[in-house]
C-alpha positions in Angstrom: 10.7 0.8 -17.5 13.3 -1.3 -15.3 12.1 -2.0 -11.7 14.9 0.6 -10.3 13.6 3.0 -12.3 10.1 2.5 -11.6 10.9 2.3 -7.7 12.8 5.4 -7.9 10.0 7.2 -10.0 7.7 6.4 -7.0 10.3 7.4 -4.4 10.6 10.9 -5.9 6.9 11.4 -6.5 6.1 10.7 -2.8 9.1 13.1 -1.7 7.8 15.8 -4.1 4.1 15.4 -2.8 5.4 15.7 0.9 7.4 18.9 -0.2 10.8 17.5 0.6 12.2 17.4 -2.9 12.2 19.9 -5.9 9.3 19.4 -8.1 11.5 19.2 -11.4 13.8 16.4 -10.1 13.5 13.2 -12.2 14.9 9.8 -12.3 17.3 10.8 -14.9 18.6 13.7 -12.6 19.1 11.0 -9.9 21.1 8.7 -12.3 23.3 11.6 -13.2 24.0 12.6 -9.5 24.8 9.1 -8.7 27.4 9.1 -11.3 28.7 12.4 -10.3 29.0 11.1 -6.6 30.9 8.0 -8.1 33.4 10.4 -9.8 33.8 12.4 -6.6 34.6 9.3 -4.6 36.9 7.9 -7.2 38.9 10.8 -7.5 39.2 11.3 -3.7 37.1 14.3 -3.5 35.1 15.5 -0.4 32.2 13.3 -0.6 30.4 14.9 2.4 30.8 18.2 1.0 29.3 17.1 -2.5 26.4 15.4 -0.4 25.8 18.5 1.6 25.6 20.6 -1.6 23.5 17.9 -3.2 20.9 18.1 -0.5 20.8 21.8 -0.4 20.0 22.0 -4.1 17.5 19.2 -4.3 15.4 20.1 -1.3 12.5 22.6 -1.4 
């Protein structure tokens, strides 16, 4: 597993254990969401709104 994925996995596990992050969130989900944010930014979308929605959906 690449270094970034290992680090991200540990961050996800820590936040899940602390009750800050949904229990079903994975490294693959984070990569997917970063790609979606990139698309929002490239297309001139409302990135603040996207991040607000994202935060609400990922938190417990």
